[in-house]
C-alpha positions as CSV (number, residue, x, y, z in Angstrom):
1,X,-11.1,4.8,27.4
2,X,-12.0,1.1,27.2
3,X,-9.1,-1.1,26.5
4,X,-5.6,-0.2,25.5
5,X,-4.1,0.4,22.1
6,X,-3.5,3.4,19.9
7,X,-5.9,6.2,18.8
8,X,-7.0,5.5,15.2
9,X,-10.1,7.8,14.8
10,X,-11.6,11.0,16.0
11,X,-14.9,12.3,14.8
12,X,-18.3,13.6,15.6
13,X,-21.8,12.0,15.3
14,X,-23.4,14.6,13.0
15,X,-27.2,14.8,13.0
16,X,-27.4,13.5,9.4
17,X,-25.7,10.3,10.7
18,X,-28.6,9.6,13.0
19,X,-31.8,7.6,12.3
20,X,-35.4,8.2,13.2
21,X,-34.8,6.9,16.7
22,X,-32.4,9.7,17.4
23,X,-29.1,7.8,17.6
24,X,-26.3,7.1,15.2
25,X,-27.3,4.6,12.5
26,X,-25.3,1.3,12.4
27,X,-24.0,2.1,8.9
28,X,-22.0,5.0,10.4
29,X,-20.5,2.9,13.2
30,X,-19.2,0.6,10.4
31,X,-17.7,3.6,8.5
32,X,-15.9,4.8,11.6
33,X,-14.5,1.4,12.4
34,X,-13.5,0.9,8.8
35,X,-11.5,4.3,8.9
36,X,-9.9,3.1,12.1
37,X,-8.9,-0.2,10.5
38,X,-7.4,1.6,7.5
39,X,-5.4,3.8,9.8
40,X,-4.0,0.9,11.9
41,X,-3.3,-1.2,8.8
42,X,-1.4,1.7,7.2
43,X,0.7,1.9,10.4
44,X,1.6,-1.8,10.4
45,X,2.2,-1.9,6.6
46,X,4.2,1.4,6.9
47,X,2.6,2.8,3.8
48,X,-0.5,4.5,2.6
49,X,-2.6,2.0,0.5
50,X,-3.0,3.4,-3.1
51,X,-4.7,2.1,-6.2
52,X,-2.4,-0.2,-8.1
53,X,-0.5,-1.4,-5.0
54,X,0.5,-5.1,-5.3
55,X,-1.0,-6.0,-1.9
56,X,-3.7,-4.6,0.3
57,X,-6.2,-5.8,2.9
58,X,-9.6,-7.5,2.8
59,X,-12.0,-7.7,5.7
60,X,-13.3,-11.3,6.2
61,X,-15.2,-10.8,9.5
62,X,-16.7,-8.0,11.5
63,X,-18.5,-8.2,14.8
64,X,-19.9,-5.2,16.6
65,X,-21.2,-4.9,20.1
66,X,-23.2,-1.7,20.8
67,X,-22.7,-0.6,24.4
68,X,-24.5,2.8,24.7
69,X,-26.3,5.2,22.3
70,X,-24.4,7.7,20.3
71,X,-26.5,10.8,20.0
72,X,-26.1,13.7,17.6
73,X,-23.2,15.9,18.5
74,X,-21.3,13.2,20.4
75,X,-17.5,13.4,20.0
76,X,-16.1,10.0,19.2
77,X,-12.7,8.5,19.8
78,X,-11.7,5.0,18.6
79,X,-8.7,3.2,20.1
80,X,-7.5,0.1,18.3
81,X,-5.2,-2.8,19.1
82,X,-4.0,-6.0,17.4
83,X,-5.5,-8.9,19.2
84,X,-4.1,-11.8,17.2
85,X,-1.7,-12.4,14.3
86,X,-2.2,-15.3,11.9
87,X,-0.3,-16.5,8.8
88,X,-2.0,-13.9,6.6
89,X,-4.4,-12.1,8.9
90,X,-4.6,-9.8,11.8
91,X,-7.5,-9.5,14.3
92,X,-8.1,-6.0,15.4
93,X,-10.2,-4.8,18.3
94,X,-11.6,-1.3,18.1
95,X,-13.1,0.5,21.2
96,X,-15.4,3.4,20.4
97,X,-15.7,5.8,23.4
98,X,-17.2,9.2,24.0
99,X,-14.2,11.5,23.6
100,X,-15.3,13.8,26.4
101,X,-17.1,11.4,28.8
102,X,-14.9,8.3,28.0
103,X,-18.0,6.1,28.2
104,X,-17.8,3.0,26.0
105,X,-20.2,3.3,23.1
106,X,-19.3,0.2,20.9
107,X,-16.6,-2.4,20.4
108,X,-15.8,-4.0,17.1
109,X,-13.7,-7.0,16.2
110,X,-12.3,-7.3,12.7
111,X,-10.4,-10.0,11.0
112,X,-8.5,-8.6,8.0
113,X,-6.4,-10.6,5.5
114,X,-3.3,-9.4,3.8
115,X,-4.4,-9.6,0.2
116,X,-2.6,-10.2,-3.1
117,X,-4.2,-7.7,-5.5
118,X,-3.3,-9.6,-8.6
119,X,-4.2,-13.1,-7.5
120,X,-7.1,-11.8,-5.5
121,X,-6.3,-14.1,-2.6
122,X,-4.8,-14.1,0.9
123,X,-1.0,-13.5,1.0
124,X,1.3,-14.3,3.9
125,X,2.2,-11.4,6.2
126,X,5.7,-10.2,5.3
127,X,8.2,-10.2,8.2
128,X,8.3,-6.4,8.5
129,X,4.5,-6.2,8.8
130,X,4.4,-9.0,11.3
131,X,7.0,-7.3,13.4
132,X,5.1,-4.0,13.5
133,X,1.9,-5.8,14.3
134,X,3.6,-7.7,17.1
135,X,4.9,-4.5,18.5
136,X,1.3,-3.1,18.7
137,X,0.2,-6.2,20.5
138,X,2.5,-5.2,23.4
139,X,0.8,-1.8,23.8
């Protein structure tokens, strides 16, 4: 596995996820990284995000580096870690590897803001969320 952190996603590259060049389309990388983010953010918030919640999360930046092709049938594992904690944001690094061969396939960096759902703006990270995020930085 590339990098350290916690496992946040397991999946497979189905043939229908692949484009005419025979490898997984970029849209499906993003979906897998988004699922991994939701998992990690749920862990640090200590809750499952539901409609009507007073706060949530909003991605403000994503950067993806593609390392090697993902072909149909490839088993995927994503490991994620908190890279940085800001006043209202966390920076997450996701490493996508082949689950069997452990070869790095892609890496994503996401900046996600704690979001007030009523005001529709960034909200400071509460102390309990900050503490859990800091604990994950140590992994």
